[in-house]
PDB file of N, CA, C and O in Angstrom:
ATOM      1  N   MET A   1     103.301 -43.094 -75.863  1.00  0.00           N
ATOM      2  CA  MET A   1     104.265 -42.671 -74.871  1.00  0.00           C
ATOM      3  C   MET A   1     103.658 -41.541 -74.048  1.00  0.00           C
ATOM      4  O   MET A   1     103.054 -40.621 -74.599  1.00  0.00           O
ATOM      5  N   TYR A   2     103.819 -41.612 -72.735  1.00  0.00           N
ATOM      6  CA  TYR A   2     103.287 -40.601 -71.837  1.00  0.00           C
ATOM      7  C   TYR A   2     104.360 -39.572 -71.509  1.00  0.00           C
ATOM      8  O   TYR A   2     105.533 -39.907 -71.346  1.00  0.00           O
ATOM      9  N   LYS A   3     103.943 -38.322 -71.415  1.00  0.00           N
ATOM     10  CA  LYS A   3     104.861 -37.265 -71.010  1.00  0.00           C
ATOM     11  C   LYS A   3     105.039 -37.333 -69.498  1.00  0.00           C
ATOM     12  O   LYS A   3     104.097 -37.628 -68.763  1.00  0.00           O
ATOM     13  N   LEU A   4     106.244 -37.061 -69.050  1.00  0.00           N
ATOM     14  CA  LEU A   4     106.522 -37.103 -67.621  1.00  0.00           C
ATOM     15  C   LEU A   4     105.931 -35.917 -66.881  1.00  0.00           C
ATOM     16  O   LEU A   4     105.686 -35.999 -65.677  1.00  0.00           O
ATOM     17  N   ASP A   5     105.699 -34.814 -67.584  1.00  0.00           N
ATOM     18  CA  ASP A   5     105.220 -33.605 -66.927  1.00  0.00           C
ATOM     19  C   ASP A   5     103.697 -33.468 -66.971  1.00  0.00           C
ATOM     20  O   ASP A   5     103.171 -32.375 -66.759  1.00  0.00           O
ATOM     21  N   MET A   6     102.983 -34.565 -67.243  1.00  0.00           N
ATOM     22  CA  MET A   6     101.529 -34.504 -67.314  1.00  0.00           C
ATOM     23  C   MET A   6     100.933 -34.478 -65.915  1.00  0.00           C
ATOM     24  O   MET A   6     101.433 -35.135 -65.001  1.00  0.00           O
ATOM     25  N   LYS A   7      99.863 -33.714 -65.758  1.00  0.00           N
ATOM     26  CA  LYS A   7      99.165 -33.584 -64.483  1.00  0.00           C
ATOM     27  C   LYS A   7      97.673 -33.611 -64.750  1.00  0.00           C
ATOM     28  O   LYS A   7      97.216 -33.120 -65.783  1.00  0.00           O
ATOM     29  N   GLN A   8      96.922 -34.171 -63.842  1.00  0.00           N
ATOM     30  CA  GLN A   8      95.472 -34.191 -63.971  1.00  0.00           C
ATOM     31  C   GLN A   8      94.884 -32.927 -63.358  1.00  0.00           C
ATOM     32  O   GLN A   8      95.320 -32.468 -62.302  1.00  0.00           O
ATOM     33  N   TYR A   9      93.893 -32.381 -64.036  1.00  0.00           N
ATOM     34  CA  TYR A   9      93.147 -31.227 -63.543  1.00  0.00           C
ATOM     35  C   TYR A   9      91.670 -31.602 -63.541  1.00  0.00           C
ATOM     36  O   TYR A   9      91.201 -32.291 -64.446  1.00  0.00           O
ATOM     37  N   PHE A  10      90.944 -31.155 -62.536  1.00  0.00           N
ATOM     38  CA  PHE A  10      89.519 -31.435 -62.428  1.00  0.00           C
ATOM     39  C   PHE A  10      88.751 -30.122 -62.437  1.00  0.00           C
ATOM     40  O   PHE A  10      89.092 -29.186 -61.715  1.00  0.00           O
ATOM     41  N   TYR A  11      87.704 -30.063 -63.269  1.00  0.00           N
ATOM     42  CA  TYR A  11      86.891 -28.854 -63.383  1.00  0.00           C
ATOM     43  C   TYR A  11      85.416 -29.214 -63.327  1.00  0.00           C
ATOM     44  O   TYR A  11      85.011 -30.298 -63.748  1.00  0.00           O
ATOM     45  N   LYS A  12      84.620 -28.294 -62.802  1.00  0.00           N
ATOM     46  CA  LYS A  12      83.170 -28.448 -62.810  1.00  0.00           C
ATOM     47  C   LYS A  12      82.623 -27.737 -64.039  1.00  0.00           C
ATOM     48  O   LYS A  12      83.007 -26.605 -64.335  1.00  0.00           O
ATOM     49  N   ALA A  13      81.736 -28.400 -64.743  1.00  0.00           N
ATOM     50  CA  ALA A  13      81.078 -27.813 -65.900  1.00  0.00           C
ATOM     51  C   ALA A  13      79.592 -27.697 -65.581  1.00  0.00           C
ATOM     52  O   ALA A  13      78.984 -28.630 -65.056  1.00  0.00           O
ATOM     53  N   ILE A  14      79.023 -26.557 -65.900  1.00  0.00           N
ATOM     54  CA  ILE A  14      77.597 -26.337 -65.746  1.00  0.00           C
ATOM     55  C   ILE A  14      76.943 -26.653 -67.095  1.00  0.00           C
ATOM     56  O   ILE A  14      77.298 -26.065 -68.117  1.00  0.00           O
ATOM     57  N   ILE A  15      75.999 -27.572 -67.089  1.00  0.00           N
ATOM     58  CA  ILE A  15      75.324 -27.994 -68.320  1.00  0.00           C
ATOM     59  C   ILE A  15      73.854 -27.616 -68.201  1.00  0.00           C
ATOM     60  O   ILE A  15      73.168 -27.985 -67.248  1.00  0.00           O
ATOM     61  N   GLU A  16      73.395 -26.872 -69.196  1.00  0.00           N
ATOM     62  CA  GLU A  16      72.012 -26.405 -69.187  1.00  0.00           C
ATOM     63  C   GLU A  16      71.336 -26.752 -70.507  1.00  0.00           C
ATOM     64  O   GLU A  16      71.955 -26.657 -71.568  1.00  0.00           O
ATOM     65  N   PRO A  17      70.067 -27.156 -70.447  1.00  0.00           N
ATOM     66  CA  PRO A  17      69.340 -27.407 -71.690  1.00  0.00           C
ATOM     67  C   PRO A  17      69.012 -26.080 -72.374  1.00  0.00           C
ATOM     68  O   PRO A  17      68.789 -25.071 -71.706  1.00  0.00           O
ATOM     69  N   CYS A  18      68.984 -26.085 -73.695  1.00  0.00           N
ATOM     70  CA  CYS A  18      68.618 -24.910 -74.484  1.00  0.00           C
ATOM     71  C   CYS A  18      67.139 -25.005 -74.846  1.00  0.00           C
ATOM     72  O   CYS A  18      66.618 -26.099 -75.062  1.00  0.00           O
ATOM     73  N   GLU A  19      66.476 -23.875 -74.912  1.00  0.00           N
ATOM     74  CA  GLU A  19      65.049 -23.861 -75.269  1.00  0.00           C
ATOM     75  C   GLU A  19      64.803 -24.491 -76.631  1.00  0.00           C
ATOM     76  O   GLU A  19      63.809 -25.191 -76.822  1.00  0.00           O
ATOM     77  N   GLU A  20      65.705 -24.247 -77.580  1.00  0.00           N
ATOM     78  CA  GLU A  20      65.543 -24.761 -78.939  1.00  0.00           C
ATOM     79  C   GLU A  20      66.033 -26.196 -79.092  1.00  0.00           C
ATOM     80  O   GLU A  20      66.020 -26.736 -80.198  1.00  0.00           O
ATOM     81  N   GLY A  21      66.460 -26.814 -78.011  1.00  0.00           N
ATOM     82  CA  GLY A  21      66.971 -28.179 -78.028  1.00  0.00           C
ATOM     83  C   GLY A  21      68.477 -28.202 -77.858  1.00  0.00           C
ATOM     84  O   GLY A  21      69.153 -27.205 -78.112  1.00  0.00           O
ATOM     85  N   GLY A  22      68.990 -29.312 -77.439  1.00  0.00           N
ATOM     86  CA  GLY A  22      70.422 -29.446 -77.207  1.00  0.00           C
ATOM     87  C   GLY A  22      70.822 -28.866 -75.857  1.00  0.00           C
ATOM     88  O   GLY A  22      69.977 -28.572 -75.011  1.00  0.00           O
ATOM     89  N   PHE A  23      72.121 -28.709 -75.679  1.00  0.00           N
ATOM     90  CA  PHE A  23      72.669 -28.266 -74.404  1.00  0.00           C
ATOM     91  C   PHE A  23      73.787 -27.257 -74.614  1.00  0.00           C
ATOM     92  O   PHE A  23      74.450 -27.237 -75.651  1.00  0.00           O
ATOM     93  N   THR A  24      73.976 -26.425 -73.604  1.00  0.00           N
ATOM     94  CA  THR A  24      75.117 -25.518 -73.527  1.00  0.00           C
ATOM     95  C   THR A  24      75.858 -25.851 -72.242  1.00  0.00           C
ATOM     96  O   THR A  24      75.239 -26.184 -71.232  1.00  0.00           O
ATOM     97  N   ALA A  25      77.180 -25.764 -72.278  1.00  0.00           N
ATOM     98  CA  ALA A  25      77.983 -26.008 -71.086  1.00  0.00           C
ATOM     99  C   ALA A  25      79.043 -24.925 -70.958  1.00  0.00           C
ATOM    100  O   ALA A  25      79.552 -24.414 -71.955  1.00  0.00           O
ATOM    101  N   TYR A  26      79.364 -24.584 -69.723  1.00  0.00           N
ATOM    102  CA  TYR A  26      80.452 -23.653 -69.460  1.00  0.00           C
ATOM    103  C   TYR A  26      81.167 -24.052 -68.178  1.00  0.00           C
ATOM    104  O   TYR A  26      80.617 -24.751 -67.327  1.00  0.00           O
ATOM    105  N   VAL A  27      82.406 -23.590 -68.062  1.00  0.00           N
ATOM    106  CA  VAL A  27      83.238 -23.912 -66.909  1.00  0.00           C
ATOM    107  C   VAL A  27      83.510 -22.606 -66.159  1.00  0.00           C
ATOM    108  O   VAL A  27      84.274 -21.771 -66.643  1.00  0.00           O
ATOM    109  N   PRO A  28      82.901 -22.416 -64.987  1.00  0.00           N
ATOM    110  CA  PRO A  28      83.042 -21.147 -64.271  1.00  0.00           C
ATOM    111  C   PRO A  28      84.486 -20.721 -63.988  1.00  0.00           C
ATOM    112  O   PRO A  28      84.782 -19.527 -64.017  1.00  0.00           O
ATOM    113  N   LYS A  29      85.372 -21.648 -63.720  1.00  0.00           N
ATOM    114  CA  LYS A  29      86.763 -21.299 -63.397  1.00  0.00           C
ATOM    115  C   LYS A  29      87.610 -20.971 -64.626  1.00  0.00           C
ATOM    116  O   LYS A  29      88.726 -20.468 -64.494  1.00  0.00           O
ATOM    117  N   LEU A  30      87.083 -21.253 -65.821  1.00  0.00           N
ATOM    118  CA  LEU A  30      87.835 -20.994 -67.055  1.00  0.00           C
ATOM    119  C   LEU A  30      87.019 -20.018 -67.911  1.00  0.00           C
ATOM    120  O   LEU A  30      86.220 -20.451 -68.742  1.00  0.00           O
ATOM    121  N   PRO A  31      87.208 -18.720 -67.719  1.00  0.00           N
ATOM    122  CA  PRO A  31      86.415 -17.725 -68.447  1.00  0.00           C
ATOM    123  C   PRO A  31      86.457 -17.943 -69.959  1.00  0.00           C
ATOM    124  O   PRO A  31      87.527 -18.079 -70.553  1.00  0.00           O
ATOM    125  N   GLY A  32      85.281 -17.973 -70.562  1.00  0.00           N
ATOM    126  CA  GLY A  32      85.182 -18.157 -72.005  1.00  0.00           C
ATOM    127  C   GLY A  32      85.194 -19.593 -72.461  1.00  0.00           C
ATOM    128  O   GLY A  32      85.091 -19.853 -73.660  1.00  0.00           O
ATOM    129  N   CYS A  33      85.315 -20.531 -71.551  1.00  0.00           N
ATOM    130  CA  CYS A  33      85.321 -21.955 -71.912  1.00  0.00           C
ATOM    131  C   CYS A  33      83.887 -22.439 -71.961  1.00  0.00           C
ATOM    132  O   CYS A  33      83.299 -22.784 -70.936  1.00  0.00           O
ATOM    133  N   VAL A  34      83.323 -22.463 -73.171  1.00  0.00           N
ATOM    134  CA  VAL A  34      81.934 -22.853 -73.385  1.00  0.00           C
ATOM    135  C   VAL A  34      81.845 -23.807 -74.563  1.00  0.00           C
ATOM    136  O   VAL A  34      82.748 -23.873 -75.398  1.00  0.00           O
ATOM    137  N   SER A  35      80.746 -24.545 -74.618  1.00  0.00           N
ATOM    138  CA  SER A  35      80.521 -25.440 -75.745  1.00  0.00           C
ATOM    139  C   SER A  35      79.038 -25.741 -75.849  1.00  0.00           C
ATOM    140  O   SER A  35      78.259 -25.430 -74.949  1.00  0.00           O
ATOM    141  N   GLU A  36      78.661 -26.356 -76.971  1.00  0.00           N
ATOM    142  CA  GLU A  36      77.276 -26.748 -77.205  1.00  0.00           C
ATOM    143  C   GLU A  36      77.249 -28.173 -77.733  1.00  0.00           C
ATOM    144  O   GLU A  36      78.246 -28.675 -78.253  1.00  0.00           O
ATOM    145  N   GLY A  37      76.101 -28.815 -77.595  1.00  0.00           N
ATOM    146  CA  GLY A  37      75.934 -30.163 -78.134  1.00  0.00           C
ATOM    147  C   GLY A  37      74.465 -30.489 -78.269  1.00  0.00           C
ATOM    148  O   GLY A  37      73.631 -29.963 -77.532  1.00  0.00           O
ATOM    149  N   GLU A  38      74.150 -31.351 -79.205  1.00  0.00           N
ATOM    150  CA  GLU A  38      72.760 -31.744 -79.449  1.00  0.00           C
ATOM    151  C   GLU A  38      72.250 -32.722 -78.400  1.00  0.00           C
ATOM    152  O   GLU A  38      71.067 -32.704 -78.060  1.00  0.00           O
ATOM    153  N   THR A  39      73.133 -33.579 -77.883  1.00  0.00           N
ATOM    154  CA  THR A  39      72.744 -34.566 -76.875  1.00  0.00           C
ATOM    155  C   THR A  39      73.605 -34.378 -75.631  1.00  0.00           C
ATOM    156  O   THR A  39      74.629 -33.696 -75.665  1.00  0.00           O
ATOM    157  N   TYR A  40      73.173 -34.995 -74.532  1.00  0.00           N
ATOM    158  CA  TYR A  40      73.951 -34.907 -73.296  1.00  0.00           C
ATOM    159  C   TYR A  40      75.336 -35.526 -73.485  1.00  0.00           C
ATOM    160  O   TYR A  40      76.333 -34.977 -73.016  1.00  0.00           O
ATOM    161  N   GLU A  41      75.395 -36.658 -74.168  1.00  0.00           N
ATOM    162  CA  GLU A  41      76.681 -37.320 -74.412  1.00  0.00           C
ATOM    163  C   GLU A  41      77.593 -36.423 -75.250  1.00  0.00           C
ATOM    164  O   GLU A  41      78.796 -36.341 -75.002  1.00  0.00           O
ATOM    165  N   GLU A  42      77.009 -35.755 -76.243  1.00  0.00           N
ATOM    166  CA  GLU A  42      77.797 -34.873 -77.104  1.00  0.00           C
ATOM    167  C   GLU A  42      78.314 -33.662 -76.335  1.00  0.00           C
ATOM    168  O   GLU A  42      79.456 -33.249 -76.535  1.00  0.00           O
ATOM    169  N   ILE A  43      77.493 -33.087 -75.461  1.00  0.00           N
ATOM    170  CA  ILE A  43      77.967 -31.914 -74.714  1.00  0.00           C
ATOM    171  C   ILE A  43      79.081 -32.306 -73.751  1.00  0.00           C
ATOM    172  O   ILE A  43      80.012 -31.529 -73.538  1.00  0.00           O
ATOM    173  N   LEU A  44      79.001 -33.494 -73.168  1.00  0.00           N
ATOM    174  CA  LEU A  44      80.094 -33.947 -72.297  1.00  0.00           C
ATOM    175  C   LEU A  44      81.398 -34.065 -73.075  1.00  0.00           C
ATOM    176  O   LEU A  44      82.451 -33.635 -72.603  1.00  0.00           O
ATOM    177  N   LYS A  45      81.325 -34.645 -74.257  1.00  0.00           N
ATOM    178  CA  LYS A  45      82.506 -34.787 -75.113  1.00  0.00           C
ATOM    179  C   LYS A  45      83.037 -33.410 -75.524  1.00  0.00           C
ATOM    180  O   LYS A  45      84.240 -33.157 -75.460  1.00  0.00           O
ATOM    181  N   ASN A  46      82.138 -32.533 -75.941  1.00  0.00           N
ATOM    182  CA  ASN A  46      82.546 -31.216 -76.430  1.00  0.00           C
ATOM    183  C   ASN A  46      83.143 -30.338 -75.340  1.00  0.00           C
ATOM    184  O   ASN A  46      84.134 -29.649 -75.580  1.00  0.00           O
ATOM    185  N   ILE A  47      82.553 -30.350 -74.141  1.00  0.00           N
ATOM    186  CA  ILE A  47      83.098 -29.497 -73.078  1.00  0.00           C
ATOM    187  C   ILE A  47      84.426 -30.054 -72.581  1.00  0.00           C
ATOM    188  O   ILE A  47      85.297 -29.283 -72.178  1.00  0.00           O
ATOM    189  N   ARG A  48      84.600 -31.358 -72.597  1.00  0.00           N
ATOM    190  CA  ARG A  48      85.902 -31.943 -72.233  1.00  0.00           C
ATOM    191  C   ARG A  48      86.976 -31.462 -73.214  1.00  0.00           C
ATOM    192  O   ARG A  48      88.067 -31.069 -72.802  1.00  0.00           O
ATOM    193  N   GLU A  49      86.663 -31.495 -74.501  1.00  0.00           N
ATOM    194  CA  GLU A  49      87.615 -31.015 -75.513  1.00  0.00           C
ATOM    195  C   GLU A  49      87.908 -29.532 -75.329  1.00  0.00           C
ATOM    196  O   GLU A  49      89.052 -29.102 -75.478  1.00  0.00           O
ATOM    197  N   ALA A  50      86.878 -28.745 -75.005  1.00  0.00           N
ATOM    198  CA  ALA A  50      87.074 -27.309 -74.788  1.00  0.00           C
ATOM    199  C   ALA A  50      87.981 -27.057 -73.583  1.00  0.00           C
ATOM    200  O   ALA A  50      88.844 -26.179 -73.629  1.00  0.00           O
ATOM    201  N   ILE A  51      87.791 -27.818 -72.509  1.00  0.00           N
ATOM    202  CA  ILE A  51      88.639 -27.685 -71.325  1.00  0.00           C
ATOM    203  C   ILE A  51      90.077 -28.054 -71.663  1.00  0.00           C
ATOM    204  O   ILE A  51      91.004 -27.331 -71.298  1.00  0.00           O
ATOM    205  N   GLU A  52      90.270 -29.173 -72.359  1.00  0.00           N
ATOM    206  CA  GLU A  52      91.627 -29.600 -72.725  1.00  0.00           C
ATOM    207  C   GLU A  52      92.323 -28.541 -73.563  1.00  0.00           C
ATOM    208  O   GLU A  52      93.486 -28.219 -73.318  1.00  0.00           O
ATOM    209  N   LEU A  53      91.622 -28.000 -74.548  1.00  0.00           N
ATOM    210  CA  LEU A  53      92.203 -26.967 -75.402  1.00  0.00           C
ATOM    211  C   LEU A  53      92.538 -25.716 -74.600  1.00  0.00           C
ATOM    212  O   LEU A  53      93.600 -25.123 -74.789  1.00  0.00           O
ATOM    213  N   TYR A  54      91.645 -25.316 -73.711  1.00  0.00           N
ATOM    214  CA  TYR A  54      91.858 -24.132 -72.878  1.00  0.00           C
ATOM    215  C   TYR A  54      93.130 -24.302 -72.036  1.00  0.00           C
ATOM    216  O   TYR A  54      94.005 -23.435 -72.035  1.00  0.00           O
ATOM    217  N   VAL A  55      93.218 -25.424 -71.327  1.00  0.00           N
ATOM    218  CA  VAL A  55      94.358 -25.643 -70.422  1.00  0.00           C
ATOM    219  C   VAL A  55      95.658 -25.823 -71.214  1.00  0.00           C
ATOM    220  O   VAL A  55      96.699 -25.308 -70.808  1.00  0.00           O
ATOM    221  N   GLU A  56      95.609 -26.548 -72.340  1.00  0.00           N
ATOM    222  CA  GLU A  56      96.807 -26.709 -73.173  1.00  0.00           C
ATOM    223  C   GLU A  56      97.300 -25.357 -73.688  1.00  0.00           C
ATOM    224  O   GLU A  56      98.504 -25.102 -73.710  1.00  0.00           O
ATOM    225  N   THR A  57      96.376 -24.497 -74.099  1.00  0.00           N
ATOM    226  CA  THR A  57      96.744 -23.170 -74.592  1.00  0.00           C
ATOM    227  C   THR A  57      97.389 -22.347 -73.483  1.00  0.00           C
ATOM    228  O   THR A  57      98.409 -21.694 -73.704  1.00  0.00           O
ATOM    229  N   GLU A  58      96.802 -22.377 -72.301  1.00  0.00           N
ATOM    230  CA  GLU A  58      97.382 -21.643 -71.173  1.00  0.00           C
ATOM    231  C   GLU A  58      98.785 -22.159 -70.853  1.00  0.00           C
ATOM    232  O   GLU A  58      99.686 -21.377 -70.548  1.00  0.00           O
ATOM    233  N   LYS A  59      98.961 -23.463 -70.923  1.00  0.00           N
ATOM    234  CA  LYS A  59     100.274 -24.065 -70.647  1.00  0.00           C
ATOM    235  C   LYS A  59     101.294 -23.648 -71.709  1.00  0.00           C
ATOM    236  O   LYS A  59     102.430 -23.307 -71.378  1.00  0.00           O
ATOM    237  N   GLU A  60     100.891 -23.676 -72.987  1.00  0.00           N
ATOM    238  CA  GLU A  60     101.790 -23.266 -74.070  1.00  0.00           C
ATOM    239  C   GLU A  60     102.198 -21.803 -73.935  1.00  0.00           C
ATOM    240  O   GLU A  60     103.328 -21.439 -74.260  1.00  0.00           O
ATOM    241  N   ARG A  61     101.292 -20.977 -73.463  1.00  0.00           N
ATOM    242  CA  ARG A  61     101.571 -19.544 -73.269  1.00  0.00           C
ATOM    243  C   ARG A  61     102.311 -19.282 -71.964  1.00  0.00           C
ATOM    244  O   ARG A  61     102.631 -18.142 -71.629  1.00  0.00           O
ATOM    245  N   GLU A  62     102.576 -20.371 -71.232  1.00  0.00           N
ATOM    246  CA  GLU A  62     103.260 -20.318 -69.935  1.00  0.00           C
ATOM    247  C   GLU A  62     102.502 -19.479 -68.918  1.00  0.00           C
ATOM    248  O   GLU A  62     103.096 -18.846 -68.044  1.00  0.00           O
ATOM    249  N   ASN A  63     101.174 -19.486 -69.049  1.00  0.00           N
ATOM    250  CA  ASN A  63     100.311 -18.840 -68.063  1.00  0.00           C
ATOM    251  C   ASN A  63     100.050 -19.813 -66.932  1.00  0.00           C
ATOM    252  O   ASN A  63     100.167 -21.027 -67.101  1.00  0.00           O
ATOM    253  N   LYS A  64      99.700 -19.281 -65.794  1.00  0.00           N
ATOM    254  CA  LYS A  64      99.367 -20.126 -64.650  1.00  0.00           C
ATOM    255  C   LYS A  64      98.076 -20.884 -64.956  1.00  0.00           C
ATOM    256  O   LYS A  64      97.103 -20.294 -65.425  1.00  0.00           O
ATOM    257  N   ILE A  65      98.068 -22.174 -64.693  1.00  0.00           N
ATOM    258  CA  ILE A  65      96.882 -22.995 -64.885  1.00  0.00           C
ATOM    259  C   ILE A  65      95.994 -22.815 -63.658  1.00  0.00           C
ATOM    260  O   ILE A  65      96.400 -23.109 -62.533  1.00  0.00           O
ATOM    261  N   ILE A  66      94.783 -22.331 -63.890  1.00  0.00           N
ATOM    262  CA  ILE A  66      93.832 -22.137 -62.801  1.00  0.00           C
ATOM    263  C   ILE A  66      93.241 -23.493 -62.452  1.00  0.00           C
ATOM    264  O   ILE A  66      92.701 -24.190 -63.311  1.00  0.00           O
ATOM    265  N   GLU A  67      93.350 -23.857 -61.187  1.00  0.00           N
ATOM    266  CA  GLU A  67      92.753 -25.113 -60.744  1.00  0.00           C
ATOM    267  C   GLU A  67      91.410 -24.815 -60.102  1.00  0.00           C
ATOM    268  O   GLU A  67      91.220 -23.758 -59.499  1.00  0.00           O
ATOM    269  N   ASP A  68      90.489 -25.742 -60.232  1.00  0.00           N
ATOM    270  CA  ASP A  68      89.132 -25.553 -59.737  1.00  0.00           C
ATOM    271  C   ASP A  68      89.060 -25.930 -58.269  1.00  0.00           C
ATOM    272  O   ASP A  68      89.306 -27.076 -57.894  1.00  0.00           O
ATOM    273  N   ASP A  69      88.715 -24.941 -57.437  1.00  0.00           N
ATOM    274  CA  ASP A  69      88.533 -25.196 -56.012  1.00  0.00           C
ATOM    275  C   ASP A  69      87.077 -24.978 -55.602  1.00  0.00           C
ATOM    276  O   ASP A  69      86.769 -24.808 -54.422  1.00  0.00           O
ATOM    277  N   THR A  70      86.197 -24.988 -56.590  1.00  0.00           N
ATOM    278  CA  THR A  70      84.776 -24.763 -56.372  1.00  0.00           C
ATOM    279  C   THR A  70      84.130 -25.995 -55.745  1.00  0.00           C
ATOM    280  O   THR A  70      84.421 -27.130 -56.123  1.00  0.00           O
ATOM    281  N   HIS A  71      83.258 -25.749 -54.789  1.00  0.00           N
ATOM    282  CA  HIS A  71      82.461 -26.827 -54.209  1.00  0.00           C
ATOM    283  C   HIS A  71      81.016 -26.587 -54.599  1.00  0.00           C
ATOM    284  O   HIS A  71      80.545 -25.450 -54.597  1.00  0.00           O
ATOM    285  N   ILE A  72      80.325 -27.642 -54.929  1.00  0.00           N
ATOM    286  CA  ILE A  72      78.933 -27.540 -55.344  1.00  0.00           C
ATOM    287  C   ILE A  72      78.066 -28.230 -54.308  1.00  0.00           C
ATOM    288  O   ILE A  72      78.315 -29.371 -53.918  1.00  0.00           O
ATOM    289  N   ALA A  73      77.050 -27.513 -53.874  1.00  0.00           N
ATOM    290  CA  ALA A  73      76.082 -28.066 -52.927  1.00  0.00           C
ATOM    291  C   ALA A  73      74.695 -27.870 -53.514  1.00  0.00           C
ATOM    292  O   ALA A  73      74.304 -26.748 -53.836  1.00  0.00           O
ATOM    293  N   GLU A  74      73.962 -28.946 -53.652  1.00  0.00           N
ATOM    294  CA  GLU A  74      72.591 -28.845 -54.127  1.00  0.00           C
ATOM    295  C   GLU A  74      71.704 -28.547 -52.921  1.00  0.00           C
ATOM    296  O   GLU A  74      71.731 -29.270 -51.925  1.00  0.00           O
ATOM    297  N   MET A  75      70.929 -27.489 -53.019  1.00  0.00           N
ATOM    298  CA  MET A  75      70.114 -27.043 -51.909  1.00  0.00           C
ATOM    299  C   MET A  75      68.642 -27.292 -52.205  1.00  0.00           C
ATOM    300  O   MET A  75      68.169 -27.022 -53.309  1.00  0.00           O
ATOM    301  N   CYS A  76      67.936 -27.797 -51.235  1.00  0.00           N
ATOM    302  CA  CYS A  76      66.496 -28.007 -51.355  1.00  0.00           C
ATOM    303  C   CYS A  76      65.817 -27.151 -50.294  1.00  0.00           C
ATOM    304  O   CYS A  76      66.179 -27.192 -49.118  1.00  0.00           O
ATOM    305  N   ILE A  77      64.836 -26.380 -50.726  1.00  0.00           N
ATOM    306  CA  ILE A  77      64.090 -25.580 -49.751  1.00  0.00           C
ATOM    307  C   ILE A  77      62.611 -25.955 -49.850  1.00  0.00           C
ATOM    308  O   ILE A  77      62.130 -26.373 -50.903  1.00  0.00           O
ATOM    309  N   THR A  78      61.924 -25.801 -48.763  1.00  0.00           N
ATOM    310  CA  THR A  78      60.487 -26.043 -48.731  1.00  0.00           C
ATOM    311  C   THR A  78      59.812 -24.754 -48.313  1.00  0.00           C
ATOM    312  O   THR A  78      60.160 -24.167 -47.289  1.00  0.00           O
ATOM    313  N   ILE A  79      58.854 -24.316 -49.099  1.00  0.00           N
ATOM    314  CA  ILE A  79      58.167 -23.052 -48.788  1.00  0.00           C
ATOM    315  C   ILE A  79      56.693 -23.329 -48.597  1.00  0.00           C
ATOM    316  O   ILE A  79      55.921 -22.408 -48.328  1.00  0.00           O
TER     317      ILE A  79
END
């Protein structure tokens, strides 16, 4: 059964490889929302769960849900 008050939220996650292997991810618009994973697939799963938990917690606390309005542009320079 679906809740009537459900809304979709979209966030950008920054995923970086770790020197010792695996990946770390964080969500700039959600302070403290970070996760780790051994593989790229695992980090995607883990950061999605971290985002869901973060937003659900904010909703339960009746805090304003921060929506992501960040735009990402990949820049190439030639020197």
